[in-house]
N, C-alpha and C positions, 0 to 999 in steps of 0.2 A: 765627538761626532762633529765633523766639519760642516759648516753651512755658510753659503754666500747669499745673503738675502738683500734684495732691493725691490721688494714687492710694491708697486705703485698704488695698489688698492688699499694699503694700510699706511698709517702714519710712520714717520721716521722713528718716533719713539717706540712704536710697536715692532718695527723692524729690528731695532737695537735690542729690545727685550728678547725677541725670538732668537736672534743670532747668538746672544749670550747664553741663553738657557740651553739651546740645542748643542752648542759647543761644549758645554759643561758635562753632558751625558757621555759616559765611557762604555756604554753597552753592558755593564756588569751583570744586570739582571737581578740585583738584590731586591728591587722593588716588586718583582713578580709575586713572591710568597705573601706579601703584605697587602696586595691589591685585592679587594673583595670581589670585583667583577671578574678578574682573571681567575680567581679561585672557583668561581661558579661556572664560567664558560670554558676555561682552558684555552681560549683563543688569544694568541699573542697580540692581536689588534685591540683586545679589551684590557691590555696592560698599559702602564705608563710608558714603558719603552716603545710598545707598538704604536701608541697614540702620538708619541714624539715623532716617529717615522712618518705617520700619516700627515701630521702638520707640516713637517719639513718638506715632504713631497708636494703638498698643496701650495706652500709659499714659494718654493723654488721653481716648480714646473707647472703650476696651476692644475695639477693632477689630483682631482678629488671628485667624489660622487655622493649620492645620497647615502650609500653604505658608509662612507667616511664620516658623514654627519651622525649616523646612528651610533657608531663606535664612540664618538666624542660625547654624544648625549648620554650614553650609558655610564659615563664616569660620574661618580658620586661627589667628586671634588673633596674627598675626605682628607686628602693630602698626607695619608699614611706613608706614601712613597717618599715624601720629603723627609719625614722623620727617619726613615730607614736608609736613605741614600747616602753613601759615604762621600760622594762628590759634591753634595750640597745643591743638587739640581732643583731649581725653583719651578717645579712642574706646573703649579697652579697658575703662575703668570703666563706661561706659554699656552696653557689650555684656553685661557680667556682670549688670547690673540687668535688662536686657531678657530675657536667657535665663532668669533666675530667675522673672520674672513670667509668661513664656509657657510655662514648663515643664509646668504641669498639662494643656496641650493634647496632651502626648505620650501615645502608646498605652501600655497596661499592659505589653505585651511589651517595648517600648523602655525603659520605666522600670525593669523588672526587669533588663534587660541592662546598663544603665548603672550600676545599683546593684551588680550583680555585678562589673563592671569595677573600680569604686571599691574595693570590699571586698577583692577578690583582690589587686590591686596594692599596696594599703597595709597588708596583713596578712602579715608575713614568714612566719608559720607555714604559711600557705597558698601564698604566691607562691614561696618558695624552692624547694620540690621541683618545682613546675611550671615555674618560670622557668629552672631549671638546664638544661633541654633546649633552651632558646633562647639560652643563653650564647654570646656571640661572642668573648670573650677570657678569659684566665685569668692568674693571678698566676704570673710566671716568675722574678722576682728576689727575693732575700732581703731581709727588712726591715732597715733601717738605723736606728741610734739616734744622736741628736745627741751630739757629743763634749762639748759644754757647752750649757747652756740660756740663751739670750739673751732669748727671749720664748716665750710660750705662746699657742696659738690653738685655737679650737674648730672642728673640721672637720665639717660636716654630713654625716651618713651617707647620707641619701636612702633612699627606699623601694624604688625600682626598680633604680637603678644598681648597688648592691652585688651584686645577683643576676645581672644581665645582663653587667656589665662591672666585676668586682671589682678589676681591675688599675688602674683610674683613681685611686681614692683611695689604693691601695697605693703607686703611683708618686708621687703628690703627697706622701704622708708621707715617702717617701725623699728627695725633693727638699728638703722643708722641714727634714729632719734634717741635710742637708748645709749648710743655712744656719743651723744651731744653733737651730732652732725646735722646741719640744716641741708635739706634737699631741694634743689630746683629741678623740677621735672620737665623734660622736653616734651614738645607736642607730639601727638600721634602722627601728625602729618609730616614730621621731620624724618622721613624714611632715609636710612643710611646710604641707600643706593645699591645695596647688594642684589635685590631682586632684578633690577635692570642690568646690572653688571653680569650676573650669572646667566641671564636669558638673552645675552648677545645684543643688548641695547646700550652700548657704551656712551652715546651722546646724552641719553636721558639720565644715565647714572652720573655722568660728569656734571650735569646741571644740578642735580641734587647734592652732589658732593661739594660743589662750590658754594651753594646756598648754605649748607651746614657749616662749612669752614668759616664763612663770614659771620654767621650767627653765633657760633660757639666761641669764636675768637673774642667777640664782644663780652660774652659771659665770663670767659677766663680773665679778661682784663678788668672786669668790674667786680665780680663776686666769686666765681667758682675756682677752687684750687685743683680740681680734678674732674675728669669726665668718666662717669661710671656706666658700664654696660652690663645688663643682666641677661642678655641674649648673646651667647658666644659667637654666633654667626655674624651679628651686627658688630661685635667687638673686633673680630678679625678684619672685617671690611674697613672699619674706621682706622685701625692700626696700619692697614695697607694703603691708606690714602696717598702717601708720598709717591708710591710706585705708579700712580695714574698720571703723574705730571713729569715733564722734562725738567731738568735742574734749572734751566733758564726761565721757566715759567714762574711768574710772580706768585702763583699759588703753591709752589713747591715748598718754600720755607714755612708758609702758613700751615700747610698740610703736615709738615714734620712736627711742628709745635702741637697741633691737635693730636697727632699720633702719640707723641711722647707723654701727653697728659691723660691719655685714655687708658683705663684699667678695667679689667673684668671685676665684678663685685668680689670674687674670691681673692683676687690680687689685693684689693683695697682692704678687705677684712684681715688678710694675713699680716698686714702691717699695723693692725690696731690691737689695743688691749681688750681682749674679749672675756676677761675674768669675771666681769660683772653680769654677763649674760647667762641665762639659764635655758636649757632646751627641754621640751616636754619629752617624757620617756616614750618615744615612739620607735617602732621598727622602721629603718630607712633602707630603701633600695636605691642605689645611685648608679646611673650610667653616665660615663664621661663622654661628652660630645666630641666628635672629631675636630670641630672647629676650636675647641678649647685645648685638646690634647696635641693635635698636630698643627692647626692653624696658628694658635697663640703660644704653643710650646709650654703649656701650663699643666702638663700631665701630673696627676697626684696631688695637686694643690688643694682641691676640695676635700680629698680624703684626709690630708694633714690637718685641716681645720676641724673636721668632724672628730678626729682622734683626740683633740683637746677636750672634747666633751664626752669622752668614753666610748665613742663608736670605733669599732675595729674593722 
C-alpha cells in the first residue's frame, strides 16, 4: 500500500513509522479472520486492513471524523493480526500513531474521562485506597528468602497489579527465592508508560519511559542481571521501548539495552532448572494473554513449563 506522508502535526519519527507500516500492507486480508472486532461486527473498518486505510486517509488528507476515532477505539490492540500477517505488518505501531493524530477529535468529556483513568490508575496514592475494594486476590503465604544468592533480578512492580492482585509478585518472589535468585522489586509508581501510550498521551508516556530507562540502567549496572515482568502488557511495552525513539536519540541505545534485558517471568523460568520445585495438586485453567502470545511472541511457553509438572 503506497503512502507519501509528510504530516506536520506529528513528528518525523511518527511519519517514518506510519509510512513504513502502511507500505508493508499488501491488502491480502489474512488479518480479517483473526480480528475479534471484525468477527463481531463484520465491518471492514473494524478490521486491521480497514483501520490502516482510515489512518492512511487521515494522515495523507486530514480526512477523519468522530466515526474514524470510534473504529480505532474499538481495536483491542491484541495484535493477533501481526501474528497472522505474512508480510510482517507492524500494525500496533501504526495504530498508536493514528490514535495520537486523531485524538483532538475527541469530545471534552471523553478527554477528561481518559485523563482521569490514566492519572488514577498510575498514581498509587489515589489508586490504592480505591482499588482495594476491587481486589480479587490477597497474599496468603509467608515470604521466602533465598538460602544463597546465585543471581539478582529486578522485578517490575507495576501500577495496577500490586493493588488488584498483590499475590502475583509475592508468589513470584517466593518461587525465585527457591531458585536462589534475589529479587529487587520496582516501585508501584514506576509505571511502564503503557496506560499513557495506549490512551494517546505519548508525551506523558515518554516521560515515564525515560525515567524508567535511567533508573533501570543504574540497577543493571550495579546489581540486576535481568528485568522481570509478571504482567505481559507491561512486558511488551518495555520490550517496545526502542521503537519510541529515533536512532539518533541518546535514549535509543539505552532503550535497546533495557529491552534486551527484559523477560517475561515465563521466559526467565524456562531457562532455569525447575526440578527442585513442587506444585500443589490443583486444577489449573490458563488463558494466554494476547500481549504474551502476539505482543511478545511467546505463545505456548507457559504451557510448556506447566507440562514439566504433569499438567497437559
